[in-house]
N, C-alpha and C positions, 0 to 999 in steps of 0.2 A: 875103285871108285871115291871112296873119301879123297885119294891124292886128286882123282880129276877135279872134285868138287875146290879142292883146295886152289890149286892152277887157275881154276876159271876165277874164284874170288880175285888172286891176287891180279890176275890180268883184267877183271871188272876194274879194279883201285886203278891200274895205271893207264888204261884204254877206254873209258868208260864215254858213251855206250860204244853197244858194237851191233852192225847192221853188215848181215851176210846174203846178199843175191845168192839165193838158192836155184834150182832147177826147177825150168818151167815159170821162172822170173815171180817166184814168190818169195819175199823178202824175211828172212829171220832176224827178228831186233829182239836185243837184251840189252837190261840198264839194271846195274845195281846201286842203290844209293841205301846208306846208311842215316838213320833218324834217329835222335835220341836214342841209341840204345837198339834200335829197330834194322833188321835187314829187308828191305822191299825192293821188288824185283819185277820189273815193265818187261812184259812179254811182245808190246807193240809203240810205235811212235802215240798213239792217242794215249794209252795207259801211260807212256814218260812223261805225255806234257801235263797230263793229271797230278802225275807223281811230283814234278818240277813243282805245280798249282800248291800243294800240301805243303811242299819244302818252305815254298814263301811263303804261307800263312804261318807254319810254325814260326820261322823265324821271328815273324811279326808278332808272335808272343812271346820269342823269348825276351824281346827289346822292350814291350810292355810289361813284362815280369823283373826287368831287369831297372824300371823306372818306378817298382813298387806299386805299379797299377794293379795287379792280380798277386795273388798267394800261391804257393807250392801245388796245394790242392786243385785249385781252379787253373791253374796251369796243365798239370796233369790230365786233368776230365777233358779238357778241350782239345790239347792234343789226341789223348785217347779218340777222341769224337770225330778228331779229321780222318785222325788212323783208319778208326771203322769205316768213313764215306770210302775213302778211299781204297779199301778191303771190298768192298759193295762195288766198287765201278773197275774191278780186275785184277788189281794189284795185290800181289802176294805179299805178306809182310810176314815175317819168323823175330820170334825176340832172342 
């Protein structure tokens, strides 16, 4: 089981995101994104869209931090808030 997980993680890193057409027209969609040490998994296209927006907002925070607009504590607090919001909207987040 652990080898399967490692293989899936490698697959996601090489070919993100993955969409598979299942029987009866149901779609299986999985995307794995790593944000500041957190592994985030989206299971639907809608969740992936939320994840993309979260990544864009965190990248904006990184640019503000680089210009000395916020300190490390404020940056970590805001990233945590964004990740909690994404998690509340269905994104799976593991550290």
